[in-house]
N, C-alpha and C positions, 0 to 999 in steps of 0.2 A: 506324495512323498516330497520332502524338502529337497530342493536342488534338481528335481526332475524337469525334463523338457516337455513341451506340449506334445500331445499324441500326433502321430504321423498321418492320421487319416484325413485331416482337413487341410485345405490349402493354406499357405503362409499368409496370404492376404486376409483370409477369414480369421485366423488366429490373431492377426494384428488388429482387426476391428474390435474383436471381443476384448482384447487386452488394452485397448486405447492407444495403440501405436498409430503413427501417421499412415496415410495411404501408401501402399507398398510400391506402386508405380513411381510415385515421387521419391520414395526412399531409395529406390534403385537409381534414379536420376542423381540424387545427392551423392551416393557412393561412387557413381561414375565420374562426377566432377572431381571428387577427391582423388580418384584414381588418376585422372589427367594431371592433377597437381603433383601426385607422386611420380608420374612419368618425368616431369621436368625436374623434380627434386633429384631423382636418380641420375638423370643426364648430367645435371650440374655436379653431382657427387663424383661420377666416374669418368667424365670427359677428360680429366687430367691424365688418366692412364692411357687413353688413345693418343694424346699429344705429347707424351713423355719425352720421346726422342727429340722432337723439335724444341721443346722447352729446355731440355738439358743442353742442347747445342747453343742456344742463344744466351742462356743465363749461366752456363758453365757449372752445372749442378751434378753431383754424384747420385748414385742409386739411393744412398741413405738420405740425401737431401730431398729427393723426389718422394721417398717413402714418408718423410715428415710432411710434405705438402699434400700428398694423397691422404694421409692418415691423421697424425697428431694435430696438424694445423686445423683441419676440419673438425676433428673429434673433440678438441680441447673445450671449446665453448658449446659445442653440441651437447656435451655431457654436463658441463657446469650449469648451463641454462635449463637443461631438461627437467630437473626435479622441481625448481620453483615454477616453471611453466606448467608442469603437471599439476602441482598444487593449485595454481591459478585456474587451470582448466576445470577443476572440480568446483570452482566457486564463481567464475565470471563467464562472460559471453565467449563461447568457444569459436564461433564464426568470426568475431572480430580479431581474436588472437591469431587464428590461422591465416586470415587475410593479410595481416601485418607481416606474419612470418613468410608467406609466399613472396611478398613484395621485397622483403629484405634479402632472401637468398637469391632471387633473380637479379637484383641490382648488383649484389656483390660478385656474382658469377660474371656478369658483364664487366665489372671492374677488373677482374683477373686479366682481361685483354690489354690493360694499360700498365700492368705491373712490370717494373724494370729491374727489380732486384729480388733476391730470395725473400727478404723480409717484407717487402710490399706485397709479394705474392702470398706470403704466409698470412698477413693481415686480411687479405681478401678472402682466403679460405676460412679464416676464423669467422668472418661475417657470414659466409655460406652456412657454417655450422650453427651460428646463432639463429638464423632464420629457420633452418630445418628442425631445430629443437622443438618447434611448435607443432610439427606435422603429426607424429604418431599419438602423442597424448590427446590432442584435440580430436583427431579423426577416430581413434578408438572409442572415445567417450561419445561422440556423435553417433557412430554406428550402433552403439549399445542402446541409444534412445530412439533410433529409427527402426530397428529390427527386433522382433521377438527372438528368444533364445535359439529356436530351431533353425532360423534363417541366418544366424550370425556367422557360422563358419563359411557359408557361401558368400556372404557380404564381405567378410574379410578377404576371401579369395579374390573377389573382383577388385577390391581396393589394392591389394598387394600385387595384382597383375601390373600395376604401375611400374614395379621393378623390372618385370619382363619386357614391357614396352619400352621402358627407359633404357635398358641394356640393348635391346634390339635396335632402337632408333639411334642410340649413341654409335653403335658399330655400323649399322647399315646406312642410316642417313648421314651420320658423321663421316663415314668412310667415303660416301659419294660426294658430299659437299667438300670435304677436305681434299679429296682427290682432284676435284675441279680447281679449288683455290690454290693448291700446291703447284699448279702450272705457272703461277705468277710469283715473282719475288715479293711484291707488295700488292695489296688490294686497296683501291680507292673507295672509301666509304663516305664520301661527301663531308658532312659536318664533323664526322669523327676522324677525318684525315686518312692518310695512308697507313695501313697496318699490315704486318706479316700475316700469312694465312692462319697460323695457330691462334694469333690474337683475335683475328676476325671471328673465328669459331666461338670463342668465349663470348664475344659481344652478341652474336646471333642467338646462341642458346639462352643467354641470360635475359635478353630483352623478350625473347619468346615466352619465358615463364611468367611474364606479367599478364598474359592473356587469360590463363586459367584463374589467376588471382582476381581479375576483374569479373569473370563469369561467376565465380564463387561468391563474391561480394554482392552481385546484383540479383542472383537467382536462388540462393540457398537460405533457408530459414533456420534459426536457432531452435532446436527441438526442446520440448519439455523434458525434464529429468524424471527417470523411472527407476524402480528397483533400489529404493533408498533404505538404508539400514541403521544409520546413526540415530542416537537418541534425539537430537535436534535434526529433523529430516533435511537432507541436503547440505549439512554443515558438519562434516566429520572433524572432530577435534584431534589434536595430536595424541591424546589418550586413546581415542577410538582407533586411530591408525596403529598405535603401538600394541594395543590389545589384539587387534586383528592379526598383525604380523606375528606376534608371539604364538598365537594359536595355529598359524598356517606357515610357520617359518620353514618347515621341511620342504613343502611344495614350492614356496616362493624362491628360496635360495637355490634349490636344484634347478628350477625352471630358469632363473635369471642366468646363473653361471653356465649351466650346460648349453643352453641355446647360444649364449654369447661366444663360447669357445668354438662351437661349430661354425657360426657365422664368421668368426675370425678367419677360418680357412677359406670361406667363400670370398671374402673381401681380398684375401691374398691373391687368389688367382684371377679374380675379376679385374683388379687394378694392374696386374703385371702380365696378363695374358697377351696383350698387344706387343709388349716388349719381348716376351718369350718368343712369339712367332717371328718377330723382326730379327732377333739375334740368332736363334737356333735354326730357323727354317727360311730365313731371308724373305719373308713375306712382309712388305711394308705396311704401314697403318691402313692405307686405302684397300689393299688386296685382302688383308686379314678381316677388316671391318665388313667389307661387302660379303665375304665368304661366310662369316659367322653370323651376320645380322639376321637374315631370314630364318634359318633353322634355330638359332638361339632364341629368337623371339617366339617362334612356334612352341618350342619346348618349355619356355618360361610360362607361357599362357596355360599350357596343359598342366604344368606343375601347380600353378595358383588355383586353377579350377578343380583339379582332381583331389587335392589334399582335403579340402572342405567336404567334398562329397564322400571321400573315403572315411573321414572322421565320423561323419553322421552315420554311415553304414556300420561302423564298429559299435557305436553307441546303440543303434537300433538292435544289434545282435547281443546286447547285454554287457558291453564293455563301457562302463561309465567313464573310464579314463581314455576313451578313444581319441580325444584330441591330442593328448601328449603321447599316446602310444604310436599314433600315425606320424607325429612329429619325429619320434625316435627313428622310425623306419626311414623317413626322408633324410635324416641326419647321417645315418649309416651309408645311404646311397651317395650323398654328397662327399663324404670323406673318402669312400672307396674310389669314386671317380676322380676326385681331386688329386689323389696320390698317383693313380695310373696314367691319367691323361698327359702330363708333361713328359712322361718317359716313352711315349710312342715314337717309333723310328722315323716316321714320315709326317709331313704337315697335314696330309689328308687324314691319316689315322688319328693324329692328335686332335684335329678339328672335330672329327666324329666322336671321339671320346669326351671332349669338353661339351659338345652339344648334348650327348646322352646324359651326362652328369647334370645338365640343366633341367632334366625331368624332375629332379628332386630339390632343385635350388630354392624354391619358394616354400617348401614344407615347413622349415623352421620359422620363417618370418610370419607366414599366415597363421599358423597354429599357435605360436607363442602369444600373439595378440588375442586370438579367440580364447585361449586358456585363461588369460587374465580376466576376461569378461565373464567367464564361467564361475570363478571362485571369489571375485571381489565385487562388493556392492558398488552402485553407481558413484557415490560420492568419494570413493577411494580408487576408482579405476584410473583416473588421470594420474594420480600419484604413483600407483604401482606400475602403470605403464611407463611412466617417466623414469622410475628406478631401473626398470628393465632396459629402457633406451639408454640410460646412463652407462650401464655396463656394456651394451652393444657398441655405443660410441667409443667408450674408453678402451675396451678390450678388442672388439671386432674391427671397427673402421679406423680406430686409432693405432693399435699395435700391429694388426695384421699386415697392412702394406709396409709399415716401417720394419717389422721383423723380417719380412722377406728380403727387403733391400739390404738390411744389416747382415743377414746370414750370407747373402751373395758377396758382400764386400769383406766381411770379417771372418766368417767360418770357412768358406770356400776360396775367398780371395781371387775370384775370377768371374768376370761378368758373364762368361759363357756357361757358367754353372747355374744359371737362373732356373733351369728345369729341376735340378736337385734341390734348390732352395724351396721351390714351390711344393715339391713332394714332402720334404722334411717338415716344413711348417704345418702342412695339412695333416700328416699322420700323427704328429705330436698333439696339436691343439684339438683336432677332431676326435681323437680317441678319448682324451680327457672329457670332452663335452658329451660324447655319447654315453660314457660310463656314468657321468653325473646325472643325466636325464633318466637313465634306467633306474638308478638308485632313488630318484625322486618320485617314481610312479606311485608307490604306496602312499606317500604323503599327499600326493595330488588327489588320490581317491578319498582319503580322509578329509581333505578340504572340501571336496564336492559334497560329502555327506553332512558338512556343517552348514551348508547354505540354508538360511531360514528367511531371508527377505522375500517380500511378495513380488511375484513375477507379473 
């Protein structure tokens, strides 16, 4: 039947050989390298939240200013560059595009350590967004060509584990390192001169990101493209793309908007969690980061691995829309936890609630990427992944942190109401997202039934 996945009886590696996929041991190596790249990307993306208090003190910035630096500054060009990069990823060498992107976002993160004003910091964050715009369109397309359909949810789970490791290492490693650096007024970094601890942190994590970029460049091969459906194989025209979108708009629109709204709430509490613990519970960045790092990392990994396994189980039991159905389950868990956690009366209970919420935190991200690969042919995956990333960047990472800071400053008018801001933003955006995803399930099943390209 069109759109069905391979039978569960044989091993993934055997399916791959029959279907002409690369050797799966090497395929898992490739996805692991991309996962490491994602780790550094996510560290670069959220380390600003860990260092917010110190940045505000030195650069004299408000919560709204920090919301702009955490969100819009990063998301602006992340979104603007995303769609043309997705279009390019469907036509050009994805390995080259991603290597260039890794290098750009790493260098621009390091440059944040030298920013002396709001606008210089803003431009550095824009540069991080430009580089990271290459990540998901290229990675999603590469994974689709390295893994047969049945293995892809697990492969995307391994890839998106980068967000769990990135969050854990930002908080645990960042907390330990910053706790050490914070003992000094300035840190002597040789050729880079003397820098304040928060500036040194940006330099360390930025330059560290060049390591996976080099490994990716030297050891990963560009895979041959599979599952092509356009009239001229491998070269989808705008007419092909518009025709596909028209036939599948119910699924695509609900997928893109629903997931983006839920991830907005995730970005809100990820970016402001350290500030929340500092203001409400008097846990400084180092104490919070070390306390949250290990359990947060553990839950994030479980989340990334379990959602792909659960989606496959749903499909094996006759639920063709298992990928999006499990995504919805995770989204509901994220929203419920994101509303409750900031309202806990003690730091220990708040920490526990945030950690448990992390059990669902990767469901939307992992399964959103897997869902696109299920309903879109190869030569359109980069484009539709990039349109999804456009909305995630614009709505989720762009507006989420900014909206939280704005609500604190302008709705409650009190920095000590940060907990209420987090809960309010989460319940509004998350509810809209979950309802949109639920409404789109029927359209998603219809899109799966239209799959006709050769697997």
